[in-house]
Kinemage of the C-alpha trace (Angstrom):
@kinemage 1
@onewidth
@group {chain A} dominant
@subgroup {mainchain}
@vectorlist {calphas} color= white
{ca unk a 1} P -40.716 -50.119 -6.322
{ca unk a 2} L -41.127 -49.557 -2.592
{ca unk a 3} L -37.967 -48.177 -0.947
{ca unk a 4} L -36.725 -50.041 2.113
{ca unk a 5} L -36.938 -48.105 5.377
{ca unk a 6} L -33.418 -46.660 5.815
{ca unk a 7} L -33.562 -46.189 9.559
{ca unk a 8} L -31.913 -48.890 11.680
{ca unk a 9} L -33.275 -49.133 15.249
{ca unk a 10} L -31.759 -52.593 15.622
{ca unk a 11} L -28.734 -52.291 17.908
{ca unk a 12} L -25.449 -52.273 16.007
{ca unk a 13} L -26.703 -51.748 12.423
{ca unk a 14} L -25.108 -48.797 10.609
{ca unk a 15} L -27.688 -46.096 9.858
{ca unk a 16} L -27.637 -43.981 6.679
{ca unk a 17} L -26.496 -40.921 8.643
{ca unk a 18} L -24.244 -41.416 11.650
{ca unk a 19} L -25.198 -38.293 13.535
{ca unk a 20} L -22.282 -36.614 15.260
{ca unk a 21} L -19.941 -39.611 14.949
{ca unk a 22} L -17.975 -38.717 11.810
{ca unk a 23} L -14.965 -37.410 13.745
{ca unk a 24} L -14.226 -40.612 15.669
{ca unk a 25} L -14.968 -42.907 12.729
{ca unk a 26} L -12.725 -40.921 10.380
{ca unk a 27} L -10.003 -40.732 13.006
{ca unk a 28} L -10.034 -44.493 13.431
{ca unk a 29} L -9.522 -44.909 9.669
{ca unk a 30} L -6.353 -42.796 10.024
{ca unk a 31} L -5.217 -44.699 13.101
{ca unk a 32} L -5.580 -48.098 11.474
{ca unk a 33} L -3.670 -46.914 8.421
{ca unk a 34} L -0.859 -45.630 10.674
{ca unk a 35} L -0.508 -48.862 12.610
{ca unk a 36} L 0.531 -49.862 16.164
{ca unk a 37} L 2.575 -46.713 16.767
{ca unk a 38} L -0.636 -44.784 17.366
{ca unk a 39} L -1.979 -44.899 20.920
{ca unk a 40} L -5.573 -45.137 19.560
{ca unk a 41} L -4.640 -48.468 17.979
{ca unk a 42} L -6.075 -49.901 21.184
{ca unk a 43} L -9.200 -47.947 22.104
{ca unk a 44} L -12.075 -48.198 24.607
{ca unk a 45} L -15.435 -46.641 23.655
{ca unk a 46} L -17.335 -45.717 26.831
{ca unk a 47} L -20.929 -44.496 27.079
{ca unk a 48} L -24.335 -45.224 28.598
{ca unk a 49} L -26.856 -47.662 27.109
{ca unk a 50} L -28.602 -46.524 23.971
{ca unk a 51} L -26.195 -43.710 23.178
{ca unk a 52} L -24.772 -45.427 20.109
{ca unk a 53} L -21.517 -47.200 21.140
{ca unk a 54} L -22.437 -50.391 19.278
{ca unk a 55} L -23.266 -48.476 16.089
{ca unk a 56} L -19.938 -46.646 16.200
{ca unk a 57} L -18.115 -49.915 16.802
{ca unk a 58} L -19.915 -51.525 13.884
{ca unk a 59} L -19.075 -48.624 11.601
{ca unk a 60} L -15.389 -48.740 12.466
{ca unk a 61} L -15.291 -52.489 11.994
{ca unk a 62} L -17.105 -52.228 8.681
{ca unk a 63} L -14.717 -49.558 7.372
{ca unk a 64} L -11.738 -51.669 8.540
{ca unk a 65} L -13.012 -54.744 6.703
{ca unk a 66} L -13.327 -52.733 3.506
{ca unk a 67} L -9.717 -51.525 3.971
{ca unk a 68} L -8.412 -55.108 4.099
{ca unk a 69} L -8.505 -55.888 7.796
{ca unk a 70} L -9.551 -59.286 9.055
{ca unk a 71} L -12.259 -58.319 11.528
{ca unk a 72} L -13.248 -60.303 14.597
{ca unk a 73} L -16.453 -58.870 16.128
{ca unk a 74} L -17.938 -60.357 19.277
{ca unk a 75} L -20.455 -59.449 21.936
{ca unk a 76} L -19.263 -60.534 25.376
{ca unk a 77} L -21.996 -62.683 26.937
{ca unk a 78} L -22.966 -62.325 30.593
{ca unk a 79} L -21.595 -65.692 31.702
{ca unk a 80} L -19.061 -67.238 34.037
{ca unk a 81} L -18.700 -70.371 31.871
{ca unk a 82} L -15.077 -70.249 30.614
{ca unk a 83} L -15.991 -72.249 27.505
{ca unk a 84} L -18.626 -69.696 26.462
{ca unk a 85} L -16.873 -66.519 27.479
{ca unk a 86} L -15.052 -63.899 25.418
{ca unk a 87} L -11.838 -65.814 24.933
{ca unk a 88} L -13.635 -68.992 23.774
{ca unk a 89} L -15.672 -67.007 21.231
{ca unk a 90} L -12.624 -65.162 19.944
{ca unk a 91} L -10.636 -68.318 19.594
{ca unk a 92} L -13.438 -69.968 17.572
{ca unk a 93} L -13.614 -66.986 15.212
{ca unk a 94} L -9.810 -66.926 14.836
{ca unk a 95} L -9.850 -70.604 13.819
{ca unk a 96} L -12.564 -69.851 11.256
{ca unk a 97} L -10.387 -67.108 9.741
{ca unk a 98} L -7.333 -69.353 9.686
{ca unk a 99} L -9.301 -72.119 8.011
{ca unk a 100} L -10.508 -69.580 5.433
{ca unk a 101} L -6.923 -68.416 4.734
{ca unk a 102} L -5.348 -71.836 4.600
{ca unk a 103} L -7.618 -74.931 4.881
{ca unk a 104} L -5.031 -77.603 5.707
{ca unk a 105} L -6.406 -80.484 7.747
{ca unk a 106} L -3.823 -82.629 9.542
{ca unk a 107} L -3.814 -86.368 10.068
{ca unk a 108} L -3.681 -88.455 13.208
{ca unk a 109} L -2.638 -92.150 13.517
{ca unk a 110} L -5.710 -93.941 14.876
{ca unk a 111} L -4.873 -97.617 14.590
{ca unk a 112} L -1.815 -99.747 14.012
{ca unk a 113} L -1.321 -103.423 13.117
{ca unk a 114} L 2.116 -104.974 12.812
{ca unk a 115} L 4.254 -104.489 10.905
{ca unk a 116} L 4.037 -100.676 11.135
{ca unk a 117} L 5.503 -100.082 7.712
{ca unk a 118} L 3.020 -102.397 6.057
{ca unk a 119} L -0.466 -101.432 4.997
{ca unk a 120} L -1.739 -101.786 8.552
{ca unk a 121} L -1.951 -98.146 9.682
{ca unk a 122} L -5.206 -96.160 9.471
{ca unk a 123} L -5.400 -92.353 9.493
{ca unk a 124} L -8.084 -89.725 10.034
{ca unk a 125} L -8.025 -85.974 9.523
{ca unk a 126} L -8.086 -83.879 12.678
{ca unk a 127} L -6.716 -80.624 14.106
{ca unk a 128} L -3.416 -80.537 15.909
{ca unk a 129} L -3.263 -79.982 19.682
{ca unk a 130} L -4.870 -76.583 20.327
{ca unk a 131} L -2.383 -73.701 20.515
{ca unk a 132} L -2.696 -71.037 23.155
{ca unk a 133} L -5.138 -68.182 22.668
{ca unk a 134} L -2.209 -65.774 22.176
{ca unk a 135} L -0.539 -68.044 19.643
{ca unk a 136} L -3.778 -68.314 17.658
{ca unk a 137} L -4.098 -64.546 17.406
{ca unk a 138} L -0.437 -64.112 16.537
{ca unk a 139} L -0.700 -66.757 13.822
{ca unk a 140} L -3.791 -65.075 12.318
{ca unk a 141} L -2.122 -61.659 12.267
{ca unk a 142} L 0.935 -63.082 10.447
{ca unk a 143} L -1.224 -65.115 8.011
{ca unk a 144} L -3.341 -62.066 7.219
{ca unk a 145} L -0.334 -59.909 6.425
{ca unk a 146} L 1.319 -62.727 4.408
{ca unk a 147} L -1.630 -62.815 1.967
{ca unk a 148} L -1.629 -59.026 1.545
{ca unk a 149} L -4.091 -58.070 4.244
{ca unk a 150} L -3.775 -55.024 6.522
{ca unk a 151} L -3.920 -56.966 9.753
{ca unk a 152} L -6.534 -58.019 12.309
{ca unk a 153} L -9.066 -55.850 14.134
{ca unk a 154} L -10.477 -57.246 17.369
{ca unk a 155} L -13.771 -55.449 18.010
{ca unk a 156} L -15.435 -56.331 21.327
{ca unk a 157} L -18.911 -55.113 22.347
{ca unk a 158} L -20.431 -55.312 25.855
{ca unk a 159} L -16.874 -55.221 27.190
{ca unk a 160} L -18.200 -54.566 30.694
{ca unk a 161} L -19.386 -58.208 30.788
{ca unk a 162} L -15.920 -59.670 30.412
{ca unk a 163} L -14.636 -61.840 33.252
{ca unk a 164} L -11.347 -60.976 34.970
{ca unk a 165} L -9.841 -64.198 33.596
{ca unk a 166} L -10.758 -63.432 30.021
{ca unk a 167} L -9.698 -59.823 30.395
{ca unk a 168} L -6.312 -61.022 31.560
{ca unk a 169} L -5.978 -63.293 28.503
{ca unk a 170} L -6.909 -60.460 26.130
{ca unk a 171} L -4.624 -57.962 27.787
{ca unk a 172} L -1.690 -60.372 27.784
{ca unk a 173} L -2.075 -61.161 24.098
{ca unk a 174} L -2.418 -57.527 23.105
{ca unk a 175} L 0.559 -56.461 25.192
{ca unk a 176} L 2.760 -59.076 23.573
{ca unk a 177} L 1.556 -58.858 19.967
{ca unk a 178} L 0.820 -55.118 19.656
{ca unk a 179} L 2.914 -53.264 22.178
{ca unk a 180} L 6.033 -55.444 22.191
{ca unk a 181} L 6.109 -56.985 18.733
{ca unk a 182} L 4.372 -54.006 17.045
{ca unk a 183} L 2.241 -56.239 14.882
{ca unk a 184} L -1.022 -55.024 13.246
{ca unk a 185} L -3.560 -56.325 15.759
{ca unk a 186} L -5.920 -53.451 16.463
{ca unk a 187} L -8.270 -53.486 19.422
{ca unk a 188} L -11.427 -51.516 19.991
{ca unk a 189} L -13.954 -52.326 22.716
{ca unk a 190} L -17.266 -50.699 23.675
{ca unk a 191} L -18.593 -50.803 27.219
{ca unk a 192} L -20.417 -48.968 29.999
{ca unk a 193} L -18.444 -46.243 31.790
{ca unk a 194} L -18.457 -48.082 35.108
{ca unk a 195} L -15.471 -50.211 34.009
{ca unk a 196} L -13.297 -47.188 34.861
{ca unk a 197} L -14.218 -47.890 38.484
{ca unk a 198} L -14.178 -51.696 38.309
{ca unk a 199} L -12.113 -53.505 35.677
{ca unk a 200} L -9.757 -50.587 34.998
{ca unk a 201} L -8.908 -50.175 38.657
{ca unk a 202} L -7.475 -53.687 38.898
{ca unk a 203} L -3.679 -53.549 39.129
{ca unk a 204} L -3.484 -56.629 36.938
{ca unk a 205} L -4.959 -54.856 33.944
{ca unk a 206} L -2.514 -51.986 33.395
{ca unk a 207} L -2.743 -52.643 29.629
{ca unk a 208} L -6.344 -51.412 29.605
{ca unk a 209} L -5.403 -48.400 31.727
{ca unk a 210} L -3.164 -47.272 28.931
{ca unk a 211} L -5.670 -47.730 26.129
{ca unk a 212} L -6.998 -44.591 24.482
{ca unk a 213} L -10.553 -43.775 25.692
{ca unk a 214} L -13.279 -42.210 23.615
{ca unk a 215} L -16.465 -41.153 25.359
{ca unk a 216} L -19.615 -41.568 23.266
{ca unk a 217} L -21.837 -38.738 24.427
{ca unk a 218} L -25.405 -37.858 23.527
{ca unk a 219} L -26.149 -36.538 20.049
{ca unk a 220} L -26.743 -32.783 19.899
{ca unk a 221} L -29.948 -31.375 18.487
{ca unk a 222} L -28.626 -30.330 15.069
{ca unk a 223} L -27.001 -33.679 14.441
{ca unk a 224} L -30.193 -35.480 15.481
{ca unk a 225} L -32.179 -33.294 13.098
{ca unk a 226} L -29.746 -34.189 10.301
{ca unk a 227} L -29.898 -37.916 11.056
{ca unk a 228} L -33.703 -37.855 10.886
{ca unk a 229} L -34.274 -35.254 8.195
{ca unk a 230} L -31.667 -36.192 5.574
{ca unk a 231} L -32.846 -39.785 4.896
{ca unk a 232} L -36.439 -38.516 4.709
{ca unk a 233} L -35.485 -35.717 2.293
{ca unk a 234} L -33.344 -38.100 0.174
{ca unk a 235} L -36.450 -40.210 -0.360
{ca unk a 236} L -38.764 -37.249 -1.126
{ca unk a 237} L -40.555 -37.117 2.232
{ca unk a 238} L -41.240 -33.540 3.353
{ca unk a 239} L -40.967 -32.676 7.052
{ca unk a 240} L -41.158 -29.026 8.117
{ca unk a 241} L -38.446 -27.365 10.173
{ca unk a 242} L -40.566 -27.133 13.353
{ca unk a 243} L -41.692 -30.734 12.988
{ca unk a 244} L -38.127 -31.928 12.561
{ca unk a 245} L -36.879 -29.939 15.541
{ca unk a 246} L -39.679 -31.337 17.740
{ca unk a 247} L -38.952 -34.888 16.617
{ca unk a 248} L -35.199 -34.579 17.187
{ca unk a 249} L -35.652 -32.923 20.573
{ca unk a 250} L -37.784 -35.843 21.712
{ca unk a 251} L -34.878 -38.248 21.224
{ca unk a 252} L -32.869 -36.386 23.917
{ca unk a 253} L -29.524 -37.362 22.509
{ca unk a 254} L -29.945 -41.148 22.403
{ca unk a 255} L -28.680 -42.635 19.139
{ca unk a 256} L -31.092 -45.543 19.487
{ca unk a 257} L -33.994 -43.096 19.898
{ca unk a 258} L -33.006 -41.214 16.761
{ca unk a 259} L -33.180 -44.388 14.666
{ca unk a 260} L -36.347 -45.609 16.342
{ca unk a 261} L -38.186 -42.317 15.745
{ca unk a 262} L -37.038 -42.157 12.106
{ca unk a 263} L -38.070 -45.735 11.542
{ca unk a 264} L -41.598 -45.211 12.928
{ca unk a 265} L -42.028 -41.898 11.113
{ca unk a 266} L -41.135 -43.547 7.798
{ca unk a 267} L -43.573 -46.409 8.415
{ca unk a 268} L -46.385 -44.049 9.468
{ca unk a 269} L -45.929 -41.606 6.570
{ca unk a 270} L -45.047 -44.138 3.843
{ca unk a 271} L -44.710 -46.207 1.853
{ca unk a 272} L -44.967 -43.519 -0.867
{ca unk a 273} L -43.279 -40.087 -0.465
{ca unk a 274} L -45.572 -37.635 1.208
{ca unk a 275} L -45.838 -34.535 3.353
{ca unk a 276} L -45.555 -35.471 7.009
{ca unk a 277} L -48.391 -34.283 9.256
{ca unk a 278} L -48.137 -33.118 12.894
{ca unk a 279} L -50.153 -36.044 14.233
{ca unk a 280} L -47.743 -38.450 12.468
{ca unk a 281} L -44.833 -36.862 14.281
{ca unk a 282} L -46.751 -37.245 17.544
{ca unk a 283} L -47.373 -40.917 16.894
{ca unk a 284} L -43.749 -41.584 15.933
{ca unk a 285} L -42.557 -39.881 19.159
{ca unk a 286} L -44.922 -41.993 21.252
{ca unk a 287} L -43.744 -45.240 19.615
{ca unk a 288} L -40.113 -44.197 20.003
{ca unk a 289} L -40.625 -43.550 23.698
{ca unk a 290} L -42.072 -47.026 24.073
{ca unk a 291} L -39.078 -48.538 22.280
{ca unk a 292} L -36.646 -46.677 24.525
{ca unk a 293} L -38.488 -47.805 27.638
{ca unk a 294} L -38.498 -51.439 26.493
{ca unk a 295} L -34.958 -51.688 25.114
{ca unk a 296} L -32.973 -49.167 27.163
{ca unk a 297} L -34.742 -48.497 30.471
{ca unk a 298} L -36.330 -51.865 31.387
{ca unk a 299} L -33.115 -53.898 31.055
{ca unk a 300} L -31.593 -51.560 33.636
{ca unk a 301} L -34.566 -50.929 35.906
{ca unk a 302} L -35.557 -54.574 36.237
{ca unk a 303} L -32.194 -55.441 37.762
{ca unk a 304} L -32.296 -52.730 40.448
{ca unk a 305} L -33.146 -53.428 44.082
{ca unk a 306} L -35.789 -51.372 45.901
{ca unk a 307} L -33.003 -49.518 47.697
{ca unk a 308} L -31.284 -48.704 44.394
{ca unk a 309} L -34.576 -47.339 43.010
{ca unk a 310} L -35.069 -45.156 46.113
{ca unk a 311} L -31.582 -43.778 45.505
{ca unk a 312} L -32.545 -42.786 41.957
{ca unk a 313} L -35.807 -41.269 43.138
{ca unk a 314} L -33.804 -39.126 45.569
{ca unk a 315} L -31.838 -37.729 42.616
{ca unk a 316} L -34.887 -36.663 40.603
{ca unk a 317} L -35.323 -33.174 42.026
{ca unk a 318} L -31.847 -32.091 40.956
{ca unk a 319} L -31.859 -30.192 37.661
{ca unk a 320} L -28.306 -31.243 36.938
{ca unk a 321} L -25.752 -33.585 38.493
{ca unk a 322} L -26.468 -34.697 42.079
{ca unk a 323} L -24.158 -34.240 45.048
{ca unk a 324} L -23.634 -37.429 47.064
{ca unk a 325} L -24.219 -35.537 50.344
{ca unk a 326} L -27.564 -34.169 49.073
{ca unk a 327} L -28.773 -37.617 48.061
{ca unk a 328} L -27.752 -39.021 51.457
{ca unk a 329} L -29.693 -36.271 53.240
{ca unk a 330} L -32.847 -36.947 51.217
{ca unk a 331} L -32.586 -40.663 51.974
{ca unk a 332} L -32.006 -39.950 55.646
{ca unk a 333} L -28.882 -42.120 55.653
{ca unk a 334} L -25.241 -41.604 56.426
{ca unk a 335} L -23.142 -40.346 53.538
{ca unk a 336} L -20.738 -43.223 54.177
{ca unk a 337} L -23.341 -45.762 53.013
{ca unk a 338} L -24.155 -43.988 49.783
{ca unk a 339} L -21.047 -45.186 47.849
{ca unk a 340} L -22.433 -48.739 48.009
{ca unk a 341} L -25.531 -47.678 46.076
{ca unk a 342} L -23.453 -45.481 43.788
{ca unk a 343} L -21.195 -48.381 42.807
{ca unk a 344} L -24.112 -50.716 42.107
{ca unk a 345} L -25.925 -48.104 39.979
{ca unk a 346} L -22.743 -47.294 38.040
{ca unk a 347} L -22.337 -50.992 37.262
{ca unk a 348} L -25.953 -51.365 36.129
{ca unk a 349} L -25.596 -48.362 33.827
{ca unk a 350} L -28.276 -46.283 35.586
{ca unk a 351} L -25.918 -43.392 36.456
{ca unk a 352} L -22.591 -42.016 35.331
{ca unk a 353} L -19.913 -39.967 37.052
{ca unk a 354} L -20.198 -36.219 36.578
{ca unk a 355} L -16.952 -35.175 38.287
{ca unk a 356} L -16.154 -33.500 41.594
{ca unk a 357} L -18.060 -36.061 43.637
{ca unk a 358} L -21.219 -35.735 41.586
{ca unk a 359} L -23.284 -38.210 39.632
{ca unk a 360} L -26.036 -37.894 37.030
{ca unk a 361} L -28.597 -40.119 35.347
{ca unk a 362} L -27.174 -42.069 32.458
{ca unk a 363} L -30.041 -40.802 30.293
{ca unk a 364} L -33.139 -38.697 30.570
{ca unk a 365} L -35.164 -41.855 29.986
{ca unk a 366} L -33.833 -43.324 33.241
{ca unk a 367} L -34.638 -40.074 35.027
{ca unk a 368} L -38.181 -40.200 33.659
{ca unk a 369} L -38.662 -43.753 35.067
{ca unk a 370} L -37.322 -42.607 38.474
{ca unk a 371} L -39.671 -39.602 38.423
{ca unk a 372} L -42.636 -41.911 37.685
{ca unk a 373} L -41.624 -44.222 40.514
{ca unk a 374} L -41.231 -41.271 42.861
{ca unk a 375} L -44.651 -39.885 42.018
{ca unk a 376} L -46.275 -43.259 42.704
{ca unk a 377} L -44.666 -43.591 46.141
{ca unk a 378} L -45.804 -40.076 47.042
{ca unk a 379} L -49.475 -40.705 46.202
{ca unk a 380} L -51.790 -40.626 49.255
{ca unk a 381} L -53.275 -43.975 50.302
């Protein structure tokens, strides 16, 4: 029987080997078991696009569900419609869980004919007046514990898309239920690092300031080799050490790229176990690079203005992090105007802070696109 490809390039699916992420996933198991007294009970996962935040979030949520936690997982949509935002989605999922725990429809008087106590009243089943968002969550936490569950885990992806109003609702509920009442409502959210300079700077969101923060960094070479090589070896595919090293190096630390490359290599070499050839590694690398460009780079690059792209092109010649003053000099503009570009590029996920007034590309793939753009603009007419 043909074995299903074990690699999972779809965003958020748990791969067979979570390269370099065991420490944080195991720690969160311990944190959830310990309860609200642990600071990490409310955690923010921060990292650039494609690095693997969503996969880590999914793994933590999956482990929590197996341990008896009611898990509410949502992706925050990019919308300003209050009915379709984070709080609306969470409330809908909470109601589904409550209905699952205790399906008890209520009745509403819809028509009356005199006398009232005679057989003249008609009834229909309906929900009671909607409780507040905070009350819904609090009720679910209590109901979950009452039936022997561990509690509720609120897992939010794309947290950088949340509106200030929804963030305020979430923060208020968590502050009351978790920090004050010490009830088992765990919170873990994944987002782009720029929220440290936007959402987390708002004085109204001190709750999020105090959340534990885990930075999801790029995967190192050995972990990437393990994540690619082990599923292949477990299914009797042979890849040589030099081939594996070359394949892993090509991913340049992106968790998405690791899974994409492994997926393509499996499809090219399979379906039956076989020795992997050099040209098959080359083809898998090429396909992976196309996937990264389509799913990681283009969503960022397509939203940038011409001025933003020039800013990135001016960073290309730096081997490491770029100094703001150097970028300004290359652009021929005053250093005071550069922070405007910097803020926009942080928000789009094209760059990240590197400390001491420096910035760097969020990924090598973004740098490659900027280098390509720079080379095109420098071509003679």
